C-alpha positions as CSV (number, residue, x, y, z in Angstrom):
1,M,75.3,116.2,109.4
2,L,76.9,112.9,110.2
3,E,74.5,109.9,110.4
4,N,75.4,106.3,111.2
5,A,75.3,104.5,107.9
6,G,75.0,101.1,109.5
7,D,77.0,99.5,112.3
8,Q,79.5,102.2,113.1
9,D,80.5,102.5,116.7
10,E,81.7,106.2,116.8
11,G,80.9,109.3,114.8
12,I,84.0,111.4,115.2
13,A,87.0,110.0,117.2
14,F,90.3,111.6,118.1
15,A,93.2,109.5,119.5
16,K,96.8,108.9,118.8
17,A,97.3,105.7,116.8
18,G,98.0,102.8,119.2
19,A,97.0,104.6,122.3
20,T,95.2,102.3,124.7
21,G,94.3,102.0,128.3
22,D,95.6,104.6,130.8
23,A,99.3,104.6,129.6
24,C,98.8,108.2,128.2
25,L,98.4,109.4,131.8
26,S,102.1,108.9,132.4
27,D,103.5,108.8,128.8
28,T,102.9,112.2,127.1
29,S,104.0,110.8,123.8
30,Q,100.7,108.9,123.6
31,R,98.7,112.2,123.9
32,I,97.3,114.5,121.2
33,R,96.9,118.2,121.4
34,G,94.6,120.8,119.8
35,S,91.6,118.8,118.5
36,V,88.6,120.9,117.4
37,V,85.1,119.7,116.5
38,R,82.8,122.5,115.7
39,G,79.4,122.8,114.0
40,F,78.4,119.2,113.4
41,T,75.2,117.3,114.0
42,I,76.0,113.7,114.8
43,N,73.2,111.1,115.1
44,G,72.7,107.4,115.9
45,F,76.1,105.8,116.7
46,E,76.5,102.6,118.7
47,D,78.9,104.2,121.2
48,D,79.8,107.9,121.1
49,G,78.9,110.7,118.8
50,I,82.2,112.5,119.5
51,S,85.0,110.7,121.3
52,L,88.4,112.2,122.4
53,F,90.9,109.9,124.0
54,C,94.1,111.2,125.7
55,A,93.6,114.7,124.2
56,D,94.7,118.0,125.6
57,G,93.7,121.5,124.5
58,W,90.6,120.3,122.8
59,V,87.4,122.3,121.8
60,V,84.0,120.8,121.1
61,Q,81.7,123.6,120.4
62,G,78.4,124.3,118.6
63,N,77.6,120.6,117.9
64,E,74.4,118.7,118.2
65,V,74.4,115.1,119.2
66,H,71.3,112.9,119.1
67,D,70.5,109.2,119.7
68,N,74.0,108.0,120.3
69,Q,73.8,104.9,122.6
70,E,76.6,105.6,125.0
71,Y,77.6,109.3,125.1
72,G,77.0,112.3,122.8
73,I,80.4,113.8,123.7
74,F,83.0,111.7,125.6
75,P,86.4,113.1,126.5
76,S,88.3,110.2,128.2
77,H,91.7,110.6,129.9
78,S,91.6,114.2,128.5
79,G,92.3,117.6,129.9
80,P,92.8,121.3,129.1
81,D,96.6,121.2,129.1
82,G,99.4,118.8,128.2
């Protein structure tokens, strides 16, 4: 179980270091591939419980997300293939 210990924004976050905005839509070097989050319970974060940014080939399976203020699971600028 992963609980917010205080003022943390996100529980689990996947992104390439320095990736911002929508540049990853045209620059594949800013994308990540093969992220897997399985079997967690994630509670009480200010933004998202699980966040994937510019990720391809990702799997989020068998998780429980509760009381996260924005989204429980949020894949942004992400898709199944790179």
